[in-house]
N, C-alpha and C positions, 0 to 999 in steps of 0.2 A: 442322585440325579439320574436322568435317563442314560447319559453317557456311561456312568459307572455301571448301571444295571446291564447295559448292552455289552460291556467289555470285561466280563469276569470279575467285576469289582464288588459284587454283593458281599462276598466273604471278606474282602479286604476292608470294606467300610465297617463291617461289624467288628473286625479285629483292631483296626487302626484308629477309627473315629469312635472314641468311647471315653469314659472316665478311667484313664489309664492308671495302672499300678504296675509295680515291677512284674515283668512278664511271667516268670515262673509261678508266682503266687496267683496271678490272675488266670493263668492257664488252668491251674487246678480248680479254681472256682468255676471257670467256664465249662469244664468237663461235666459238671453237675447240671448244666443247662441243656435242654433239648434243642436250643437254638445254636449250640456250639458247632461250628462247621470245620474246625481243625482239631487236631489232637496233639498232645505234648510230644509225641514221637516225631512230629514234623518240625520241631523247634528249629533245627539248623536251617531249613529252607525258609521258614517264616521269618527268620532274622533278616532276610533280604527284602521283605516287604517294606516299602517306604512311601511316604506321602508328604508333600509340602506345598505351601502356597507362598508366592512372592508377589509383592506389590511395591511399586515405586513411582513417584511423580516428580516433575521438575516445576518449581515455582519461579517463573521468569522474573517476577517483581523483585524477589529477594536473592535470586541466583542459587537458591538452596535446592539440592536433590535429596528427597526424603524417601527412605525405603524401609521395609520390614518384611520378615518372613516367619512363618510357623512351620516347624518340621515335626512330623509324627513318626516315630520309630518304635520298634518293640522293646528296645532297651530303655530309652528315655526320650522325652520331647524337648523342643527348644524354641525359644522366641528370641529374635534378634531385631534390633533397630539400628539404622545408620542415618546420620544427618550430615550431609556434605555441605558445609557452609563456607563459601569462599572467603569470608571475613575471619575465619579461624585458621590457625596454622595446620591443623589436621582434623579429619572428620571425627564426629562423636559416634562411638559405637557402644551399644549396650546389648549384652547377650547373656541369657540365662537358660539353664537346663532345668526342667521341672516335669511334672506330670500334669498335663492340661486337663481342665474340666471341659468336657466336650458333650455336644448333643446334636443329634440328627433329628429333624422334624420335617413334617410335610411343608415343602416350600423353601427349605434351607438348612443351614447348619450353624453352629456357634462353637467358639473355643474361647476359654477365659482362664485367667489365673489371677490370684490376689495374694500378695505378700504384705509384710508390715510396711515396706517403704515404696512399693509400686504395685500397680494393677493394670491389666489390659483386658479387652475383649475384642474379638474379631469375629464377624459373622457375615455370611453370604446368603443370597437368595437365588433361587433357580432362574430368575430373570436376569442374573448377572450382576446385580447390585451388591456392593461390598460396604462394610462399615467398620471403622476402627475407633475405639475409645481407649485412651492411654493416660495414665496418671503416674507422675514421677516427680520427685522434688526439683529436678532440673528441667524437665520437658513434659509437656502434655499435648494431647491431640484429640480432636473430635472431628472426624473426617468421613465423608461418604463418597463413593465412587459409582458413577453411572455410565454404563456402556453406551457408545455411540457408533461403533464400527463392528462389522461382523468378526467373530473370532475365527481362529483356525486350530485344528487339532492334528496331532501326530499319534497314531496308534500302531504299535509294533509288537510282533510276536515271532521270535526266531527259534522257537522250540525249547529254549532254555530260559530266556528272560522275556517278560512281557510288560509293557508299560504304555502309558498314555500321557501326553502333554496337551493341555488346553491353554492357548495363548490368547490374550485379550489386550489389544492396543486401543488407543483413543478413548479411554475412560475419562469422563469429566469429573474432576476432583473439586469438591466444595467443602467448606468448613473452616477450621482454624487449627493452628498448632502454635505452641509457645516454646521458646528456648531462652533459658536464663532470664526469665521475666519479660521477655519481648514477645508480643503476640503477633503472629503473621496470619492475616486472613487470606484464604485461598478461594479463588473464584474461577472455575472452569479450567484449572490447570490440567495438562495432559498426563495421564497415568498409564502405566502398563501393569498387567497382572497375569500370573500363570498359576495353574494347578497341575501338579505332577504326581503320578501315582503308579504303582506297579511293583513287580518283582525285578529289581535292578541288580546288576553285578555288585559285589561287595567292594571291589576296587573300581573307583570311578575317576576318570580324568577327562576334563573338558575345557574348551574355550567357548565363550558364549557372549553374544551381543544382542541387545534389544534397544533400539533407538527410534525416535520419531519426532516429527513436528506436525503442524496442522494438515499438511498435504501428503505426507509419506510416512510409512512405518516399515522398519526393516528388522528381521530376526535372523540370526545366523548361529548355528551350533556345530561344533566339531567335537565329537566324543572319540576318545582314543582307546584302542584295544580291540579284541575280537568282537565282531558284530556291533561296532560302534556306530551310533546314529549320527548322521551328518545331513544338514539341510540349510538352505537359505531361502527365505520367502519375503516377498515385498507386497505391500498394498499401497496403491496410489489413489489419493482422494483429491485430485486437482482438476478443475474444469478444463485446463489446457490439455489434459490427457484423458478425455472421456472414454477412449477405447479400453483403458485399463481400470475404469472406475469400479469400486466396490467388489473387487475380487482379488483373492490372494494369488500371486503368481510365483511359481516355484522356479528358482534360478539354479544354476549349476551347483551341485553338491561338492565339487572339488575345490574346497575353500581352504586357504592357509591363513593362520594367524601368525604374524612374525613381528619382532621388534623392528622399527624403522631404522635401517643402517645409516641414514643421513642425519639422525638425531642422536644426541648423547644418550647412552644406555640408561643413565640415571633419570633422564626425562621421561622414559617409559612410553614413548609414542609407539603405537602399533599400526601395522598395515594389514588390511584384510583384502585378499585378492582371490579371484577366480576368473574363468572366462567371461563372467557376467558382472563382475563387481570389482571396483577399485576404491577402497575407502581408507582414509587416514583417521585413526582413532586416537584422540588426545585425552588422556586422563586429566581431569580437573583436580580430583582428590582421590585417594584410595586408601584402603586399609587391608591388613593381612591378619586373618584370624587362624590360629592354630589350636586344634582340639585333640586331646589324648584321653581316652577312657579305657580302663582305669589309668590314672596319671603315670604310675610307675611302670606298668606293663600293659600298654594300650592294645589289648587283643580285640576289643570291640570297635573302637573308633580311633583313627589317627588321620587327621585332615589338615591340610594347608589350603585355606580358601581366601582368595583375594577378590574383593569387590571394588569396582571403580565407577565413579561418576564420570562419564565421558562426553565429549563433544566430537561430532563426526562431520566430515565433508569428503567429497569425492564424486564418483559417478557410478551409475548402474545401467545395465543394458536390458531393456524390456522388448522382447520380440524383435531384436535386431537394432533397436534405437537406443543410443546412449543418452542418458538423462543426468544432468549435473544436479547434485544434492549438496546442501550446506545447512549449517545451523541446527543439526539434529542433536538432541540430548537424550541421555538414557543411561543404561547400565551395561557394564562388561564384567565378566568373571573369568578367573583362571583357577581351576579347582583340581586338586590332586589329593587322593586319599582313600582310605578304607573305612567304610561305615555300613 
């Protein structure tokens, strides 16, 4: 895409978005190609090239939050699906590591994988539309996502690491998904999606929140460690606040995520505070995924990743005016690990 081409991504796309095989084997094959832009002597630094896509939507009719992501690494790829259903005692989580079949073409990209018991394909277009097809004995999905709000991007280069995030709120989700034989038709459910790419630190630690409803979208990230990225941005799409309409507003980056001391620790309610924001973040369901590669001596990957479907209320300050917000749904993450 134009964004990738303008931000040193031409080489990354050629390395990361491809029909992946184990890196060492593929690097040797690539060295025989005149298009190869890296060489095997740079393998330690190429290990830090990462790219992933996350998409999630809240279906108000069923109360289900449905999310999935595709991650592209030089060691291995991953597809994960989470279904947070309030009627179930715990969320459904499906995660597999594989080598994705990928393609970049004029106007978009595609990623797919087919096994004996499941298959999926995820593709995107340069106009922002996304499509997911999923087949599994327990759950299926055929969904499309149409952008309705302007995205915002974060591009950073601190001399050692460089990366970009493309955030898209207000995607209109249509189609259907099924769970245990029950089909849920989805009409204009609100979705969030992001695309993250770059040369990131091997050790990553973050708290992250992305929530929305029809009139407001909020994203907040706190990365920990040297040169950690921190931001909070808000988009208001409410006729009562025309002065803020259709533009992303950056709030104070001095944000803290902390467990609410007034609520039992095992309830897991979070507070998100800064000079411009006071939010109560209530997990509806959550799961913890732990990954170690190789399992015995995890020198490549060792991650503890917690994803939560959350409901949020509180207030935000826009240009000196406090605005009460309530009934926002979305996702929060607590991520700690090396990958």
